[in-house]
N, C-alpha and C positions, 0 to 999 in steps of 0.2 A: 867227287864233285859235291861233297856236302859241306854246308857252311853252318857253324854253331854260334849262336848269339847268346852270351850269358845274360840271364834276367834276374839274378840275385840268389843268394844261398847256393844250393847245389842243383838249381834248375837252369835249363838252357833251352833254347828254341833252336831247332835244326831245320834246314831246308835245302832243297837241291833244285836243279833245272829239270828234274824229272816229274812225272805226274804224281798227283796226290789223290789218294783213295781212302775211303772209310773202311773200317774193319770187314764190312761185308762186300768189299771190292767194287762199290759203286764209286763213280768219279765224283770229285768236288769241282773240277774245272769247269767252267762255263754253265754250271748248274747252281752255284753258290753253296754256302755253308748252311747245313740244316740247323735250325733253331730248336734246341731240344730243352732249353730252360727259358721259358718266356719271362720278360721282365716288362713291368708297366710303369711309365713315369706318371707322375701327378702333377698337378699345378703347384702343390706345396713343395715338391722335390725341385721344380724349376726355380721357385722363389728362393729357396735356400740353397740353390746352385749345387745339389748334391748329384753325385755321379752314381745313380742307381745301378747301372750296368756293372761298373767296378764293384760296388758293394755286394751284388749278387754273386759275382765271379769269386770274390773272396770268401763268401759264405760257403760256396760250393767247394772251394779247395779245402776250407777248414773241415767240413763235413767229410771229405775224402781223406783227411789226415795230412794234407799237404799244407804246410805253412812255414 
């Protein structure tokens, strides 16, 4: 009962109807996703219509060697 959604390259997202847990076995459901990489928007980002969250995510993936 797992569904895979390709997101480009060799990457895919998978999900199921089962519970989702962090590596330390704490739940994500009803508690929300932990924010471990803070991103701050500025007025200039908004004026330029920059997606700072996406930029930060791409930086993170590149840093981890995933591109």
